[in-house]
N, C-alpha and C positions, 0 to 999 in steps of 0.2 A: 775496412779501413783502406785508404789510399795506399797502394803498394810502393812505399818510399822508404827512406832511411829510418824514419821513426817507426814504421811498421816492423821493420827488421829488428830494431832494438827491442820493441815490445814483445815480439814473438820469441825472442831468444832469452828472455828473463823469466825465471820461475815465479818470483815474487809479484811481478806485474800481472802475470796471467792469473795468479791466485787472487789478486786484488780485483781483477776483472770478474772472476767467478763470484766473488763476494757481492759485488755491485749488481751483477745480473740476477743472482738469487733473490736479491732484495727488491730490485726495481725492474727486472726484465719483463714482467708481465705487461708493462705499459710501453708500447712502441715509441711513445714520445720521449721516453727516458733513454733510448738507445744512443742518441747523439750525446747525451750527458756522459754516459758510461765510456763511450769512445773517446771523448775529449779528456776525461780524467786519466785514461791510460796513456794517451799521447803526451800529456804533461810530464808524466814520469819517464816516458821514452825520450823526450827532449832533454830532461835532466841527465839521464843515463848516457846519452851521446856526448853531452858537454863534459861529464865527469871522466869518461874514457879518454877524452882528448887532453884534459888539463890536470887530472889527478891520477892517483894510483888505483882508484876504485873502478871495478869492472862490472859489478852487479848492484842491484838495488839492495841486496842483502848486506853488501859492504857499507851502504849509506846509513844503516841503523846500528852500526857498531859505535859505541861511545868514543873510541879512540880516533875515529874518522870525522868527528863532529865538525871541526873547523874546516876540513876539506868540503864537507857538505855545504857549509855556509858560503864558502867561496863559489862553489858550483851554482848554487841557487842565485847568488847575486849576479853571476855572469849570465845565466839564462834569462833573468828578469830585467837585464839592462841597467845595472846599478852604476851610478855616477858618483865616484868617491869625492869629487870636488864639491858638488852640491848636495850630496847625501840624499839623492832622489832616485827613483826607479822609473824606467821607461814603461814597464808593465808591472805596477805594484801588486795588482790582484793575483798575478801568476805566482809571485813569491809566497803569498799567503796560502794559496791553494796547494802548492807543493808541500808546504809544512803540514797541512791537515792530512794530506795523502800519506806522508811518511809516518805520521803517528798511527794512522789506520793500518798501514803495512806492518808496523812493529807489533800491534795487537794481534794481527793474523799470524805473524811469525811466532809470537809467544804462545798462542793457543795451539798451533801445530806442534811446537816443541814440547808443550805439556802433554799432548796426546802421545807423542813418541817417547816420553820420559827423558827428554833431553833438557836437563835442568840448567846446563851451562848456557844454552841458546836462549832459554826463557829468561834467565837472569840478565843476559846481555841486552835483550829487548827492553826489559823493565828499566835497566840502567840508562839506555838511550832516551827513554821518555822522561826520566828524571832530569837529565842534562837538557833535553829539549824544553821542558817546563821552566827551567832555571835561566837559560841563556838565549832561547830563540827570540823572545820579545825584544831583548836588548840588541841582538845581532840583526834581525830581519824585520820583525813585525812593526817595531816603533817607526822606522823610516818609511815602511810601506804604507802604514795607516796615515802618517803625516803627509805623504805624497798624495794619497787619495783625497784627504780632507782639503788640502790646499788647492787641489785642482778644481774643487767646487766653489771656492771663494770667488766673489765678483762675477759669477756665472749667472746670466739672466734667467729667470724662471719663465720658461716658454709654455704658457697655457693656451688652449684653443680659444680663438675669438668666438664670441656668441654668434656673430654674423656668419662665420665659416661653418659652424655647426648647423645653423638654419639652412645654409646653402646645401650642405650635404644631405640633410633630411629631405629637402624639397627635391633634389635630384634623384635620390633613392625612391621616393614615392612615385615620381613620374616613371622611372624605369620599371618599378614594380607593377604598376598598372598595365603598361604596355606588354611586358613579358608574360604576366599572368593571363592576359586576354589571349595571347598567341598560343601559350601552352595548353590552355583549356580546349582549344579547337584542333590542335595537332600534337603529335608525339615526336619530340626531337631531343636527342641528347644535348645538343648545344643550348636549346632553350631551357632545358631542365637545369643544366649547369649554371646558366646565367641567373635564373631565378633563385637557385640555391645560394649563389654568392651574394645576391642582393639581400635575400632574407637573413642570411648569416650576418651580414654587415648591419642590417637594421636592428637585429636582436642585440648585438654587441653595443651599438650606439645608444639604443634606448635604455638598456639596463646598466650601462657603464660597467659591464662585466669584463673580466680578463678574456682576451681573444681565444686563448687556448682552451679555456673551460667551455665556452659555447661551441667551439669547433668540434670537440669530442663528445658533445651531447649524444647519448645513446638513443637509438630509435625506440627502444622499449620504454624509456622515461617519458617520451612524448605520447606514446600510445596508451600507456597505463594511467596517465594523469587526467583527471576530469576537472571540470570547472569547480572551483572551491565555493562552497555554500556555508557561510558562518552559522554557528549554532544560534539558537534563539536568544540565549542569555548574552552572547557576544553581540548579536545583532542589535539588541536594545541599546548598547553602549555606543553605537555608530551613528553618525549624522546621516541625513538623507543623501548627501553627496557621496559619502563614504560607502553607503549601501549600494549606490549605483556603480561605483568603481569596482566593488567586489564582483558584480555581475558582468562588468565590462571586460576585465582582464582575466587571463588564465595563468595560473602559477604552476611552474614545473621545477622540481628540485633535481639538481645535478651535483656531481662531485666537483669540489673546488680545490684550492690550494691546501696541501697538507691533509687531504682527506676530509675537509670540512664539507658539510652540506650547505649549498648555497642556492637561493631561489632565482628563477628567471621568470619575468612577467612578459606575457605575450598579448599584444593588442589583437582585436578582431581581424584586421588585415593580415597580420603575421600568421594567425591561426589558419585563415583561408589559404594562404600560400603554402603553409606546411602540409595541410591536408591534401592539397593538389600534388605536392611533391611526393607524398607517401603513396598516393594512388598511381602515379606515373613512374614509380621507381623502376620496377622490372621492365616496363615497356621502353624505358630510356637507357637500359643497359646497366643499371646498378645491381651488382650481384646480391643474391639473397643472403650470402654470408657476411656482407658488409653490415656491421652493427651500428654504424654511425648515422645519425639523422641527416647530416650534410655530407654523405658519402660521395665519392667520385664514381662516375660511370666506368665500368670495366676495370675496377680496382677495389682493393679492400681498405683503402685509406680514406681520409676525409679532407675537405678543403681547409686551408689555413686561414683563420680569421684575420690575422695580421696582414697577410698578403691581400685579401679582399678589401679590407679597410684602407690600406695604402693605395690600392688601385683606384678605388672610387674617390678618394680624397684628391687625387691628382687630376682627375678628369671632370670633377663637378664644378670647377671654377672657384675654389676657395683661394683666398689671398695667401694663406699660410698652411698649405697641405701637410707640411712636415710635423705640424703640431697636432694633427688629427690622428693620434694613436690611442689605443685602448688605455695605456698607462696614463697618458696625459689627460684623457677624458675623465678617468677615475679621479685623478688628482684635482682636476677642476671642480668636480662634484664635491669632494671632501673639503676643498679649500673654500669654495663659495658658500658651503653650508655653515661656515663659521659666522657669516654675516647674519644668518637667522638666529633668533633668540630661542634655540632649542634647549629643552630640558635634558637632564642626564639620561632619562629613559628614552627620549627621542634620539639622542645621540647614539645610544647603544643600538637602537633599532637600525639607524642608518649605517653604522659601522658593521653590524651583523649582515645587512644586505650586501654591502660592498665586499664582505668576506674577510674582514680583519677585526681584531678586538679593539676596544675603545682606547687602549694605551697607544697603539699604532696610529689610530685616527688623530689623537691629540698631539702626538709627537711629530708626525710627518705631514698630515693633511690639515694645514692651517694656513692663514694668510701669510704671504711672503714676509720674511723677517724685515726686509728693508721698508716695506709699507707699514708694518707695525711700528717700527721705530720712528718713521717720519710722521705718521698720523696720530699715534697714541702716546708714546713715551715723550715726544717733543712737547706735549702739553704740560707735563710735569716739569720739564726743564725750564720752560718759559715761565711757569708760575713761580718757580724758585727764583729765577732771575729777577722777576718783577716784585718779589716779596709778597705774592698774593696767594700762596699755597693754603693759608688758613681759611680763605674765602670758600674753598672747595671741600671743606671738611665733610666727610660722610658721603662723598659722591664717587661714582665710578669714572673710569677714564672716558667713557662715552658721554657722560653728563657734563664734563668739563668743557666750557666754551671760553676760549681766550683768543684775542685777535693778535696775530703775529706782528702786525704793523704798529700796534699800540706800544708806546714807550713812555709810560706814566709811572711815577714813583710817588704815590699819594702819601702825605703825612697828615697829622692831626690839624696843623695850621691851615693847610690848603683845603682840607675837608670842611672845616668850619667856615672858611672864607667863601666857599662856593655856595653852600646852601645850609638850611636848617629845616628839620622836619617838625620842630615844635611850633605850636600855634602862635606864640608870642616870642619874638626875637629880642635879644638884649644887645646893647652897644658893647663893642669890644675895642681894645686898643692894640690889637696885633698888627704887626707890620705887613704892609702889602708887598707881595712879590712883584718883581719887575714884569713878569709875563702877564700878571693881572692888570697892571697899569697900562700896558700896551694893548691889551684886549679890549678894555673899555666896557665890558659887559658886567663885570663883577664890582667895579668901583663907581662911586657916586661923583667923583671929582671930574672936572672937565677935561683933564688930560695930564700927561706926565709932566713933571717939572723939568726945567733945564738943569744940566749937571751942576752949575754953580749954585743954584737955588737948592738943589737936593742935598748938597753937602752942608749948607748952612741951616736949612730949616728941618725940623724933625718931621717924620712921617705923620700924616693926618690919620686919625682913627676913622673907620668907616662902619656903617651899620649893615648887619646881615639882613637881607630882605626876606620877609616871610613869604612862603609860597602861597599865592592866591588860589582861590577855588578853581578858576578857569585854567590855571597852569597845572594844577594837580589833575584835573579831569583830562587835560590834553596829554599828559604823560601816561596816565592810566589807560587811555584809549589804545595806545600803541605798545606800551611796555609792561602791561600787567602780567604777561606770561613770565617775564623775568622775576617779578616780585613773588609770584606764587610758587615758582620753582626754586626760589632762593639762589638765583644766578645773576651775578653782576654783569651788565652788558659791556661791550667794548665800545671803542670810539665810533666805529662805523654804524652800529645800531643807534647810538645816541644822535649822531648827525642825521641819520635818516628820519628819526623822530622830529628833529628840529625842522627839517625840510617840509615835513607833512603838516606841521603846526607853526607856520611862520608868524602868524598873528599872535596866538596865545603865548608863545614862547619867544617872542622877539627880544626880551630882556635877559634871556638865559643862553648859556653856551653849553657845549657837550659835557664839560666837566660838572657843571651844575646838575644836569640831568643824571649823570652817572652816580654822583654821590647822594642825590636825593633817593634814588632806588636802593643804593647801598644802605642808607639809614633806615629805609622802610623795611628792608630785609632783616637788619639787626633788631629792629623793634619787634618784628614778627617772630623772630627766634626767641626773644626774651619772653614774649607772651606765651609761646608754646612751652 
């Protein structure tokens, strides 16, 4: 640790040191977890410093006494930057983390007290957890979680641009070829390091893997894995392209998050680069004791994939290099996969490759919520507003097609006045609407009457025109897909049809075309 005030507080408290021993026994075998252990201890050290200044508590042992619970709450609020006026935290995650650490410390204190036959201390630790479970959410967690959630509202979802990903791929391929050619003819630690960083970034980018998982890939995993050859029975179920892909790629299994086994696919160019790196390891100064495939020369550690990806994203010429991180690339893959019509089995396979289960995939890796509401749910709301929801019975959201600029409220009168799908039309005495009179397409009269005449004379009945054969053929030439899919077209589609058939449909308007198709759909459904 840095030798500061927090270090002194941690080193002086028995419970914090015991908590550190517990974490190291569980996670210390992985050097990547040492920073996590150090940070957990420093969190408790900062709490202890604050408590010593503002309360009567002098040790972490005092923090797990039920009688001091309210003082603990005040100390945690102060450390996490609680604002009483807005009920928000400056660092809400810190308050939650300290709460988890205190419960773990109480369990360690109880276990030590049971070993030493100190029943009073064990009972006190259990009582603290009872109070914690009852009041901590009310006092700390509720406001902390609310602060975290509200901070994510109206935050734009920054996903990598496809063009930026292509730019990064092209830049890495170019650098890969140049460095590979140089390292093949000479032995240089600088060239070895540069090729290792390039290959590490390419593997992360191609597989959409977590950067830390690929960085810690052991050398033994690469050396012991051979090219996969599917069994004969499995091979029969594959297509010709899939059989070639099995021969093209090489699959390596590594340790993923929470101990999961996750695959990594290597292209032929990646395999050639890694073979060269393995051959030149010792000559370029990588110690034999270094167990990592992407190990550093003259060290026992490995290169950090996140640093390599960030470096190449900045210098490759991408417009938004800050979006080219392993986390955002993984989210892009999971999100855009929702556009594909994948079966549940295929979704499981994709989620398994990304290293998480299907529940996480469906909950977090989906199209942005704003896009879903604008593009999908808005269709239902518009159909409800226009009274057309019944037209889309039995359809999915993707199958609903409704024009946002259309503002039509059809009723039975207008529907009958516009057209008829029966072969013989009959005279009716329904009143003509004012918009039909001004249109001139649906009425046989020469023009609208003047207001005085309209008030004195009753409305004249008009005849519904039978659809002629050439008119029917003209509509079917352009709108048959709507009829077969039982989908009523909007105004724009009908007007487009009228523009393309100006001669055949010169006596019809877009409403007539729309309701002709609607009646055809109704007749088709009845027959079915």
